[in-house]
C-alpha positions in Angstrom: -0.1 0.0 0.0 3.1 2.3 0.6 4.2 1.9 -2.9 1.1 2.6 -4.2 0.6 6.0 -2.1 4.1 6.8 -3.4 3.3 6.4 -6.9 0.4 8.5 -6.6 2.4 11.3 -4.9 4.8 11.2 -8.0 2.0 11.1 -10.2 0.6 14.4 -8.7 4.0 16.0 -8.8 4.3 15.2 -12.8 0.7 16.2 -13.3 1.1 19.4 -11.4 4.4 20.4 -13.3 2.3 19.7 -16.4 -0.9 21.8 -15.5 2.0 24.4 -14.6 3.5 24.2 -18.0 -0.1 24.3 -20.0 -1.0 27.5 -17.8 2.3 29.1 -18.8 2.9 27.9 -22.4 -0.4 26.4 -23.2 -2.9 29.1 -23.4 -3.9 30.1 -19.7 -6.1 28.4 -16.8 -8.4 26.5 -18.8 -5.7 24.6 -20.6 -4.5 23.1 -17.5 -7.5 20.8 -17.6 -7.4 17.6 -17.2 -3.9 17.8 -15.5 -4.6 19.8 -12.3 -8.0 18.0 -11.5 -5.9 14.9 -11.8 -3.0 16.3 -9.7 -5.2 17.2 -6.9 -7.0 13.5 -6.6 -3.4 11.8 -6.8 -2.3 14.2 -4.1 -5.5 13.9 -1.9 -5.5 10.0 -2.2 -1.6 9.4 -2.2 -1.1 12.0 1.0 -3.0 10.0 3.3 0.5 8.1 3.7 2.2 11.6 4.8 1.1 13.3 8.2 0.9 16.8 7.1 -0.8 16.0 3.9 -3.5 13.9 5.6 -4.2 16.6 7.8 -4.9 19.0 4.7 -6.9 16.1 3.3 -10.1 17.6 3.2 -8.7 20.8 1.9 -7.1 19.2 -1.0 -10.5 17.6 -1.7 -12.2 20.7 -1.6 -9.8 22.3 -4.2 -10.3 19.3 -6.5 -14.1 19.7 -6.2 -13.8 23.3 -7.3 -11.6 22.1 -10.2 -14.1 19.8 -11.5 -16.8 22.4 -11.3 -14.9 24.8 -12.9 -13.8 22.8 -15.8 -16.7 20.6 -16.5 -19.7 23.2 -15.5 -21.9 21.6 -18.3 -21.9 18.3 -16.2 -23.2 19.8 -12.8 -25.8 22.6 -13.7 -29.1 20.6 -14.6 -30.5 17.7 -15.8 -33.3 18.5 -18.0 -35.5 21.2 -16.2 -34.2 20.0 -12.7 -31.4 22.2 -11.6 -28.7 21.0 -9.5 -28.7 24.0 -7.2 -31.9 22.3 -5.7 -29.5 19.7 -3.8 -27.7 22.9 -1.6 -29.9 23.6 0.7 -30.6 19.9 1.7 -27.1 19.3 2.1 -26.4 22.1 4.4 -29.5 21.1 6.4 -27.9 17.4 6.5 -24.7 19.3 7.7 -26.7 21.2 10.4 -28.4 18.0 11.3 -24.8 16.3 11.8 -23.8 19.2 14.0 -27.0 18.5 16.2 -26.4 15.0 16.8 -22.9 15.8 18.2 -24.5 18.7 20.5 -25.8 18.6 23.7 -27.1 20.8 26.8 -23.1 20.4 28.0 -22.0 22.1 25.1 -23.5 25.3 26.6 -22.0 25.0 30.1 -19.3 27.4 28.5 -21.6 30.5 28.7 -21.6 29.8 32.6 -18.0 28.9 33.3 -16.7 31.6 31.1 -19.2 34.1 30.0 -16.6 37.0 29.5 -14.6 34.7 26.9 -17.8 33.8 25.4 -19.1 37.3 24.8 -15.7 38.6 23.6 -16.0 35.6 21.0 -19.3 36.5 19.8 -18.9 40.4 19.8 -15.6 40.0 18.0 -17.1 37.4 15.4 -20.2 39.4 14.4 -18.3 42.8 14.2 -14.9 42.2 13.0 -15.7 40.0 9.9 -18.9 42.0 8.9 -17.1 45.1 8.9 -13.8 43.9 7.1 -16.0 42.4 4.4 -17.9 45.8 4.0 -14.7 47.4 3.5 -13.1 44.8 1.2 -16.2 45.2 -1.1 -15.7 48.8 -0.9 -12.1 48.9 -1.8 -12.1 46.4 -4.5 -15.3 48.1 -6.2 -16.8 44.9 -6.6 -20.1 44.6 -9.0 -22.9 44.9 -6.5 -23.9 41.0 -6.1 -20.2 40.0 -5.7 -19.8 42.7 -3.1 -23.1 41.6 -1.3 -21.3 37.9 -1.6 -17.9 39.4 0.4 -20.4 41.0 3.1 -22.5 37.5 3.4 -19.2 35.5 4.1 -18.2 38.0 6.7 -21.9 37.6 8.4 -22.4 34.2 8.9 -21.6 32.1 11.9 -18.5 30.1 12.4 -18.7 26.4 11.3 -17.5 23.1 12.7 -14.1 23.3 11.1 -13.2 25.9 13.8 -13.7 23.2 16.4 -11.5 20.6 14.7 -8.7 23.3 14.3 -9.0 24.5 18.1 -8.2 21.0 19.0 -5.3 20.9 16.9 -4.0 24.2 18.1 -4.2 23.4 21.7 -6.8 26.2 22.3 -9.8 26.2 24.5 -12.1 23.5 22.8 -15.1 23.9 25.2 -15.0 27.9 24.3 -14.6 27.0 20.8 -17.8 24.8 20.7 -19.8 27.1 22.6 -19.1 30.1 20.6 -19.8 28.1 17.5 -22.8 26.7 19.0 -24.2 30.0 19.9 -23.1 31.9 17.2 -25.1 29.5 14.8 -28.2 29.7 17.0 -28.4 33.5 16.8 -27.6 33.5 13.1 -31.2 33.8 12.1 -31.4 37.1 13.5 -27.6 38.6 13.3 -26.9 37.5 9.7 -30.0 39.1 8.3 -29.7 42.0 10.2 -26.0 42.5 9.3 -26.8 42.1 5.6 -29.6 44.5 5.7 -27.1 47.3 7.5 -24.1 46.4 5.1 -25.3 44.8 1.9 -28.6 46.7 1.7 -27.0 49.0 -0.8 -25.8 46.2 -3.2 -29.0 43.9 -3.2 -32.4 44.0 -2.0 -32.6 42.4 1.1 -36.1 41.1 2.6 -35.0 41.0 6.2 -38.2 39.0 7.4 -37.6 36.6 4.7 -34.0 36.1 5.2 -34.8 35.4 8.9 -37.1 32.6 8.1 -34.5 31.2 5.5 -31.8 30.9 7.7 -34.1 29.6 10.6 -35.2 26.7 8.1 -31.5 25.9 7.0 -30.1 26.2 10.7 -32.6 25.7 13.7 -34.9 23.2 12.3 -32.0 20.4 11.4 -30.0 21.2 14.6 -33.1 20.8 16.8 -33.7 17.6 15.1 -30.1 16.7 15.8 -30.4 17.5 19.3 -33.7 15.4 19.7 -32.1 12.3 17.9 -28.8 12.4 20.2 -31.2 13.0 23.5 -33.6 10.3 22.9 -32.0 8.0 20.3 -28.6 7.9 21.9 -27.7 4.3 21.3 -29.2 4.4 17.5 -27.4 7.7 17.0 -23.8 6.4 17.8 -23.5 4.3 14.7 -24.9 7.3 12.9 -22.5 9.8 14.3 -19.7 7.8 12.6 -21.3 8.0 9.2 -22.7 11.5 9.1 -19.4 13.3 9.2 -18.4 11.5 6.1 -21.8 12.1 4.5 -21.3 16.0 5.6 -17.9 16.2 4.0 -19.1 14.6 1.0 -22.2 17.1 0.8 -19.6 19.9 1.1 -17.8 19.0 -1.9 -20.9 18.4 -4.0 -21.8 21.9 -3.1 -18.4 23.1 -4.2 -18.9 21.6 -7.4 -22.2 22.9 -8.0 -21.8 26.4 -7.1 -18.5 26.6 -8.9 -20.2 25.2 -12.1 -23.1 27.5 -11.7 -20.9 30.7 -11.5 -18.0 29.6 -13.6 -18.3 32.8 -16.1 -18.2 35.3 -13.2 -15.2 33.3 -11.6 -13.6 34.1 -14.9 -13.9 37.5 -14.6 -13.4 38.1 -10.8 -11.9 35.0 -9.4 -8.3 36.3 -8.6 -9.6 39.4 -7.0 -12.0 37.4 -4.9 -9.1 34.9 -4.0 -7.3 38.1 -2.7 -10.0 39.6 -0.9 -10.4 36.3 0.9 -7.1 36.1 2.0 -7.0 39.5 3.3 -10.5 38.9 5.0 -9.8 35.9 6.8 -6.2 36.9 7.9 -7.5 40.1 9.1 -10.2 37.9 11.1 -7.4 35.5 12.7 -5.4 38.4 13.7 -8.0 40.8 15.3 -9.7 38.1 16.8 -6.7 37.0 18.6 -5.8 40.5 19.8 -9.2 41.1 20.9 -8.7 38.3 23.4 -5.5 39.5 24.4 -6.7 43.0 24.7 -9.4 41.8 27.2 -6.8 40.1 29.2 -7.6 36.2 28.2 -5.2 33.4 28.5 -3.4 32.1 25.4 -5.5 29.3 24.7 -8.6 31.2 24.7 -7.2 33.9 22.4 -6.3 31.1 20.1 -10.1 30.0 20.2 -11.2 33.4 19.2 -9.0 33.9 16.6 -10.3 30.6 15.0 -14.0 31.4 15.7 -13.8 34.9 14.2 -11.7 33.8 11.0 -13.5 30.6 10.5 -17.1 31.1 8.9 -19.6 28.8 7.5 -19.4 28.8 3.9 -22.1 26.5 3.4 -24.5 28.5 5.3 -23.4 31.6 2.9 -23.9 29.4 -0.2 -27.3 28.6 1.2 -28.4 31.9 1.7 -27.2 33.1 -1.6 -29.4 30.2 -3.2 -32.5 31.4 -1.2 -32.0 34.9 -2.5 -31.8 33.6 -6.2 -28.1 34.7 -6.7 -26.0 31.5 -6.2 -24.0 32.4 -9.3 -22.8 35.8 -7.9 -23.3 36.3 -4.3 -22.6 32.5 -3.5 -19.2 33.0 -5.2 -17.5 34.9 -2.2 -18.0 31.3 -0.2 -16.5 29.3 -2.8 -13.4 31.0 -2.9 -13.2 31.4 0.7 -13.8 28.0 1.9 -10.5 26.3 0.4 -8.3 29.3 1.6 -10.0 29.4 5.0 -9.2 25.5 5.4 -5.5 25.9 4.3 -4.6 29.1 6.3 -6.6 27.8 9.2 -4.9 24.4 9.3 -1.3 26.2 8.9 -2.0 28.4 11.8 -3.4 25.4 14.1 -0.3 23.4 13.4 2.0 26.5 13.7 0.5 27.0 17.2 0.7 23.4 18.0 4.6 23.1 16.7 5.2 26.2 18.8 4.0 24.6 22.1 5.9 21.4 21.4 9.1 23.4 20.9 8.7 25.4 24.1 7.8 22.0 26.0 11.0 20.5 24.8 13.0 23.8 25.8 11.7 23.5 29.2 12.7 20.0 29.5 16.0 20.9 28.2 16.5 23.7 30.4 15.4 21.4 33.2 17.9 18.8 32.6 20.5 21.6 32.3 19.7 23.0 35.8 19.6 19.4 37.0 23.2 18.7 35.9 24.7 21.8 37.0 23.4 21.0 40.6 
């Protein structure tokens, strides 16, 4: 099996070089197909045998899904009169249901134990990212619906990914779960309100309708998941092992459908959107961390707030864009942001973890030196 993984990694490198060659000498990004798609798939599978690549496996699969939707849009738009975008909301609801099955009332104990940290995290999340998104939309002079998508990406709650990265970063896990859960539950009110205030100049926002749509996408599936977890605890254990994988597959399918539907807009505005996403989420990590530091929180809690502010629920942003009837424009910012969030969040979390390990080794070394000197 090790030889097979090695062969796939070598194949990925060769195909990647061919893709770069076609990009430079073969007529632009469209000429890189199918080398880029094949390279990413080989990297995702072959990387399972390499620790750092295995940690980024889902990110690589997201990039592969985006590439598939970009290069083969004709296969993922509709069959007959049925549009594939009809799958998006049910897929998001499935992901929210999965989140609900993994939650319980204990997840909210953090509000009682660390109310200050929870409040700082929530306020930072729903101020920093929306305002930075608004500033970027203005600064880049995006077309109105693209600008609204950037603001929307900053106005949604944090996602489950932030909890995973908080664990890797050796951050405050209970705080991470609490902030993610509460930000998700208040999203039916906060997200539409922020969109009305900040994006109303770009697109028409029906505040009441958006609140109902967000509640339908988030609250109902989560409540159902909580009920399943509460009353069918024995049966849900097997379900919980399957649902995360189904959810990840759902995310990949969403990426393909959204990219294929907005492929023409991506060709025009894609590079600028990617630059905007890089700035948006990097500032989120930075200001989130220092908002905790400024308020006197410990290192682990600051790391948590950094990730909870910088990581957004891209799937929910896509679902809202679909409900607005603007998935091919408003929904594009989330497609661009998800791969960058996953990559940058993973890098930041692993850097923090490595830093802790190095500090631990240094303390042990100094302790040994002190013992020898005595």
